[in-house]
N, C-alpha and C positions, 0 to 999 in steps of 0.2 A: 505922686505918693498916694497909695491907697489906704483908706482907713479900715481898721479891723471891724468886722461885723460884730454887732452887739447882740444879735439874736440868731437862733437856729430856726430856720423856716422849713417846714415839711408840707408838701402838697401831694395829695392823692395817694397816700400810703395804703396799699392793698395786700400787704404780706399776710399770709395765713387768713385769719378771719377779719382782718381790718377792712372796713367798708369806706375806702376813700377818705382817710382821715387827713384833715388840714389842721396844722398846729404850729404855733409860734412860741418858742421857749426862750427865756432870757438866759444869757451866758453869765458865768461867774456867780451862779446861784446854786443853792441846794434845792433840787427839784425832786418831787416824790410822785411816782405813778401809783395810783391806788385803784381799787376795784375788785370785784369778785374774781375768783380763780377762773382762768380761761377767757377773760374778757378782752384780751389783746394787749396787756401791758408789756409783756416780754417780747411780743411780736414787733412792737414799735421801738422798744429800747434796744434790744439785742439784735433782732433780725433785720432791722431797718437802719437805725442810727449808727450802731456800732459796726454793723456789716458794711455800710457804705463808707464809714471812716476808714476801715481797714482796706477796702478795695481801692480807695483813692490814694492811700499811702503806698500801696504796692505799685499802682500805676505811675507814681512819681519817681520810682526807681528806674535805673537803666534797663535796657532790654536784656543785657547780659545777666543782671541779677534776677529779673523776672522769670527767666527760664528755669531757675532752680526753685522758685517759690510757687509756681503755678498761678492760676487765675481764679479770682473769686467771682461768683455770680452777682450780677447787679440786683439789688432788692427791687421788688415790684412797687415802684414809687415813681410819681411823675417828676418830682423836683425836691432836692434837698440842698440847702445853702447854709453858710455860716458854720460848717462843721470844723471842729478842732481835731488834732490827733487823738485817737480814742484808745482807752485801756479798759478791758472788760475784767471784772472781778466777780466770777460766777460762783454758784454753789457747786463745789466738786470736792472730791477727796484729794489728799495730797499726792496721789499717784501710786503706782505699784512699785516704784523703785525702792528697794530696801535700804539703800544707802542715804536717802534723804532724811534729814531730821529737822526739827524746829530750828536748831542752831544754824544749819546750812542754808535753809530757806531764807532766814532773816539776815544772813551774813554775819551774825554774832560770832559764830564758830571761827570764821576767818580772822576776825580781830583778836579773838582769844589765842589763836595759833601764833599770831605775830607777837602777842604779849608774852606768852610762855617761851617762845624761841629767843626773845631778847633779854628777859630778866628772870626767867625761870631758874630754879636751883636744881641741877641734876644730881641724882643719887645712883649709886651702883646697883645694878640689877641683882647682885648676889648678896652683898653684905648690907646694902641700903645706907652706906656711908656717903656723905657728900663727895661729889667728884671734884678732884683738884687737878691743877696743872701738873704735868710730869716734866721733870728736868731732863736734859740730854743724858746725864750720867745714869739716871734711872732707866731710861730707854735702852742704853747700851747694856746695862746689867740684865734687863729682861731678855734682850736678844741673846746674850751669851748663855743664859740659863735655859732658854727654850730651844735654841738651835745650835747647841754645841757640836762641833765637828760635822756640820751639815752644810752643804752648799745652799746659799740663799740669794735671793734677789732683793736689793734695796730699791723700792719704788717710791716715787713721789706722785701722789694722786693730784692731778691738776684740773681734771674735768670730771664732774660728777653729775650724771643723769641730765645731760644737756643736749639739745638738738643742734645740728649743724654739720657741715663737712669738714671744718677745721683745717683747710688747706694752708692758709697763711700761718696758722699756729704751728703746724708740722714743719714748715719751712724755717720758721724762727728757731725752733728747737735744733734743727740741723745746723744753722749758722752759729748757734751757741755751743756746738760740739757734742750734742747728745746723739747716740747711735741707734738705740732701740727704745721701744715703748710697748706697753701692754694695752691694747685697744680691745675693749669688750671681751676681756679674758684671754686674748691671744697675743703672743709676743710677735711683733713685727719690726722690720727695719725702717727707720724714718726716711732713709734715702730712697726707698721704693715708693711706687705710686700707690698711695692709700686712698681708696675711694669709700666714703661713708655716705649713707643715706641721710640727707639733711632733714628728713621728716621723722627720723627715729632718734631716741635718746641714747647717748653713748657715755662710756666710762673710759678715761684715758689716764694711765699712770706711766710716767717716764722712768726708764730703768737707769738708776744712778750707778750701781755697781753690782757685780756678781762676786760673792766672797764667801769664804768658809770662816765663820766667826770663832776665833780663838783668842786667847790672851795675847799671843804674839802679834795678831793683826788688829789689836784694839785701836791703834791710832788710825789705821785705814778705815775701820768701821766707824770711828767717831767722825772722820771727815765725810763719809758717805751719809751718815745720819744728819750732820749739820747742813750739807748741801740739799738733802731732800726736804728738810724743814724749811729752808729758805725758799725753795722752788714752789712748795705746795702751801705755803703760809701756815706752817705749824703742825703738819701731820705727815705721816709716812706709813708705808705698807711693807711688811716683810713677808716674802713668799718663798716657801721651800722649793728648791729647784729639783723636784723629783715627781714621781707619779702620785704621791700622797696628797700634794697640794695644800699642805699645812700653811696657814697664814696668820698674821698678827697685825692689828692696826694699832699704831702708837700715835699719840697726840701730845703736843706741848701745851695744849689748852684744855683738853677734856679727857681725863683718865682717872681710874681708881688706883691709888698707889698701894692699897692693901691687897687687893685681888689681882693686881697687875693686869687689869683689863682696861683697854682704851675704847672710846666710843667716838662716833662721828659727832662733830660739833652740831648742836641743835639748829634746825632750820624750821620755818613754818611748815614745810612738807612733812617733817617728822611727826607732827601732831594731826595729820590728816589720814583718816581711815580710807580715803579714796586714792591715796598715793602709795606706790610700792615702797617708798621710804618709811612710811608710818604705819601701814596696815599690819595687822597680825598675820604672820606667815601661815598659820594653821587654818584660819577661816577666811583669809583674804579680806579682812576688814568688815565682815558681815556680822560678827558676833555669834553666829550660829552656823552649823554645817549639817549636811545630810550624812549621817554616819550610823554605826551600830549602837543601839541603846542598851546599856548593861541590864536594865530592867527587863527588856525583852529577851536578851541572851540568857538570862538566868531566871527562868520561871519558878524554880523551886530552890530558894536559898538555903534550905535545910540540908541539902546534899553537899558533900565535899567535892573538891575539884577532881579527885581520883574517881569518884562515883558518877561523874558526869553532870556537875552543876551547870556548866556552860553547855547548853543543848547542842549548839552547832559543832562543838569539839567532841562531845561524847565522853564516855568513860575511858580511863587510861588502859583498861584491859583491851579495848578495841584499837588502840594506837599501835604503831610500830615501835620497835625498840629505840630507834633514833629519836623520835619525838618524846618518848617517855624520859630519856636521859636528859633532854633539854629542860623539861619542866622540873625534874628533880634537881638539876643544877641551879635553877632560879630559886627554888625553895631553900636550898642550902645556902645560897648567897645572901638572901634576904633574911632567912632565919624563921621559917614557919613550916608547918606540916601540911602536906597535900591531903591528909586524911581529916583535917579540921573542917567542920561545916562552914559553908561560905558565909553565912550570916554571923559567924563568930571570928572570922579572919580580921586582922588589923587592916586599916585603910592603906598602909604602905604595901602590904602583900597583895591586896586587890589591884592597886594601881600598877604594881610591877607585872602582874600577869596580864592585865587588860591593855595597859598603855605603854608597856616597855620600861626600860631603865636607861634610855638615852645612850650616852657614850661610855657608860660604866662598863669596865672590863669584868667578864664573868668567866670563872674556871669551871669547865664541864668535865665530868668523869665518865669515860666510855669503858664499859666492862665487857670484854669478849671472853670466849671460853679459855683462851690461853693466857691473856695478860690484861692489865688495866692501863689505859692511856688517858692522859690529861690534855685538854686543848682549851683554848680561850676564844672569846668572841663577845659580841654584844647581842642584846635582845630587843627587838622592835616592839613587841607586844601583840596580843591576839587581835585587838581591834584594828591596828594598822595593817596587819596581814590580811584580815578579812576585807578591809577597804581595797587593798591592792587586788585581791581576788575578784571583788565586785567590778572593779574597773577593767580588768583584763579579760574577764570571761566573755565568750561570744555565744554562749548558750543562753537563750532567752528563758528557758525553764529554770536553769540554775540561778539566773539573775533574779527572777521573781521569788525563788525560794529564799535567797539571801535578803531581799528587800522586806520580807516579813519581819525581820529583826532590826530594821533600820527606820529612823525617823529624824526629823530636824530637831536637834538639841543644841543647847548652849555650848559654845566652844570651851573646851577644858583648859586650853592654854591661856587665853586672855579673860576667861570667866565672863564672856559676853561684852567686854569693854572695847573690843575692835582694834585697839592700838597695840603696837609691839611693846616689848618689855622696857626698852629705853624710854619711850614716850610715857609709859605708865609710871615711871619713877622720877619724873620732873615735877617739882612742886613750886607753888607760888602762893604766898600767904598761908603756908602750912597745908595746902590741899593740892591735889593733882587736877589736871584739866578735866578728867572724868568726874571728879567730885564736884568741881565747879558746875559742870553741866547737869549734874543730877539734882541740883537744888531747884526748887520752884522759882519762877521768875521774880516774884516779889522778894523772896529771901535772898536771891542772888544780887538783886539791885542794892539791897542794904549791905551785903557782904562786900561788894566792890567798893562802895564808898568807905566803909570801915577799913578795908585792907589798904586802900590808897593813902589814907591818913595816918595809920598807925604802923603798918608793917613795911612800908617802902622807905628806902633811904632817899636822900635828896637827889642823887643821880638817877636812881630807879624811877623816882617820881617824874623827873624830867623826861625820861625815855617813855614812860607809860602814859603821859598826859593825853596824847592824841588818840591812841587805841582805846583808852578808858573812856574818853569823851564820846566816841562812837558807840561803844558798848552800852554805856548808860543811856544814850539817846534811844537806841533800838529797844533796850529793855523797857524804857518809858513808853514807847509806842505800843508794846505788847500789853503793858499795864493799862493803857488808855482804852484798849479794845476789849478789856475784860478777860485776858488770858493769863492772869497772874498765877494761876494754879498749874500751868504747864511747866515742864522742864525742857531744857534745850536738847537733851538726848532722846526726847520722845520721837519715835519714828513717824514720818509723814503719812505712811499708809495706815496708821491707826487713828488719825484725826477724823473728826466728823466734818461734814460739808461746811457747816457754819464756822468751825474752828479754822479750817484751811483757808476759808475766804477772809477771815479777819487777820490771819497771819499775812496773807498777800496784801491786805489793806495796810497793815503796819509797815511792810516793806516798801510800799509805794510812798508812804509819808517820808520815810528815810531817803528816798531818791531825790526829793526836792524839786520835782518837775513843776512847771508853771504853764498855764494855757492849755491844759489837757482836759478832755471830756472823760470822766470816770463813770462807768456804768456798772452798778452793783445790783445783785439779785438777792433781796431779803437778807441783808447782813446781820439782822438781829436773831436769825434762827439759831436756837440752841443757847442763846445768851440769857442769863438770869435777868429779870426785869430791874433788879436793883443796880445792874451795871449798864443800863441803857444810856444813862447820861454820859458815861465814858465813851461809848461808841458814837453818840451824837456829837460830842466834843471833837472827836477825831474827824468826822465828816465836815464839821464846821471849820476845822483847821485846814483841811484840804481846800475848802471853798475860799477861805481867807488868803490862801497863798496865790490865788488867781486862777483857780480851776473851776470847771463846771461839774458838779456832782449830781448824777441822775440815779435815783434809788427806786427800785421796784420793791414796794413794801406794803405789808398789812398792819404794821405796828402803829398804834395810836400816837405814841410819843414822837416817832419819826415824822408822822404827818403834821403834828402840831409845831414841830421845830422847823419844817420845810419853809423855804421862801416862796415856793410856787408849787401848787398842787394840780395834778391832772387826774381826773376820775374817769375810768373806762366802764362801759356797761352797755345797756342796763343789765344784761344777763351774761351767761357764759356761752361759748361756742358761737353758733349762728345767731343767737339772740344778743350777742355783744359786738365788739369791734367798733364802737363809736365813743367819741368823747362826750361824756354826759355833762361834765363841769370842769372848769379850769380857772386858775387864778389863786388868790390867797385863801386862807382858811375860812374867812368870812364869806367869800363867794361860794365856797363848797357847801357851807352850812345852809345858805339861803336857797340853794338849788333844790327844788322839790323832787326832781327825778334822780338825784344822787343818793344811792343807798348808803354810801360811806358818809355823806354829809348828814344824813338823818341820824346815824349812830353817833357821830361826833357831836351833834347838837343835843342829843339825849332824847330825841323824839322816838327813837327805837332803842331797844336794849335786849340783851339775852337774859331771860329770867333764870334766876338761881333755883334749882330744884328744891321744893319744900320738903321732900323726903329723900333720904340717902340710904344707901345700902348699909347694913350693919357690918362691923369689922369682924372678920373671921381670923381669930388669932392663930389658927392652925396653918393657914396659908399666908399670913402676913410675913414678909421677909424682914423681920426685925429681930435683932439678937435679944437673948433672954434678959440681959442686964439693961437693955434700953427701956426707959419708962414710957408707958403709953400716955400720950397727951390726954388730959381730961377736958373734954368739951362735949356738950350735949349733942347727941345724934338721934334723930327721930328713927324709930324702928319701923321699917316698912313691912306691912303685912304681906304674907305670901299669897299671891293670887291663886284662886281655885281654878283648876282646869275643868272646863265644861265636860260633863259626861255625855258621851255619844248616845244618841237615841237608837234604840233597837228598831230595826226595820224588818218587816215581815215579807 
């Protein structure tokens, strides 16, 4: 039996400007590396200790795993012993991924998704009424009203967005007497050899019956509906058996009886903007998209549409007769005049022209020389048509011309909220998931406690106890590192280096690891001094869990709270790379060669300027209603420029 090493021993470290450093560090302590910038602190902490810990971890893996991970170079060091598994928390931004948020990094978003999927109250996306369970008789009535005298397929959705080959599942369906199924949108015979890619996600619906729903076949339709509900655990799919492909989802558990709209039962994937089941279909869960901006398309809003308000379309005099009659039909359907200036048009008229009218049927009037003809259709909108033109064009000059009117703007369908309509209409405690994540962390922490106590029933409280426990714990970690002002929907690529580092630190606390060497690079950067005690409490909590916390820091409070200090110097670059002093704070203060110790002891200090610059109210970025603090400021005299001597 081998005893665990109680010290980390470094011999002959020569990485970068280190000059053969020999050092012994205690484990399970809060250690602070101090010194002037460029003296070798990070070279020993990150490029020696952390790099060697990572290299040894990779070497402990199998040869098969190592071929995918590559090899790390050995640090320029004679000997390192007593190392634990190492985790580096450096200063860096949250990354360029636009899908990452504070909630996803800290995993709070994952627990919120589970909470909303289990006890959230769904509402209809059209009428905003609570979604109720639909009886079998209501389903039959909906089918008869929507598919009267039309051949339909009654399908039972049994597999939704799952990976696998499903060979045994297909064999079991054949033994139970089913003949056909709809696999990934295609009708197949179950007796045939169906080969599916096990790495891809699939949708499988079993064909229950093919029927023309009439009142005479009501009993047969009722049997098919009942069988589909039993097979799929409460939901069924009605598909028109023609080229139109009209479909209807019905659910015994999740449907709006007023609008006769059924929805998929909520799942955690429904509330993820990274999943196809939950993301907004218009912007793919990004909240914004690269499209045509109305402000760029309409440089002169005082013009009417007929006179060419939309610059890319031009005036209607320059259009062909066919395009003119399309826009005239839209104006007649919505009820506005094409001669009205654009800035005086109603919002509905602008939206109809730019973004279309969806599935709404429009009657157009085509006037020829001999007769007048009526025809119907739908209108996609000018911006969708221009987007399609931008995607399909192969002419680079034309693409550049179109891109002059395009930029990244907020998605108009989800208003930048990333989720689809169903997910945006699920509420818990009177608020949607998006409203939960828009609150600051400290406000959300209070709201979770109040909601659990007052708005949850006994059953809901029993279901929510574990997710709420994890959510509150992680929110508490964010509070402890001074990030109470952030919201969970804040994008990771907008965080500063210090904020991203402290978020990673909060995530590591939640992981509960023990016996780990944490290496941090100036975690107090960007943190207000009044919140330093919160950060130090977090680092001490990591230490008390049985970890070694090594901090590269210039902050005085961190140095005074550290169990062990190592001061590098005496200068930067080639004049540094040596350990000037090590030990407790008292050892550092008593060392005459330690610049850090002299400042900590008060023998050296940075003098406060006796004169300050006067405040220039013209350039001071303070709003007019903000009072100027009244404190005495010494007026600095303007130095006189020496006059150059004339030379002969």
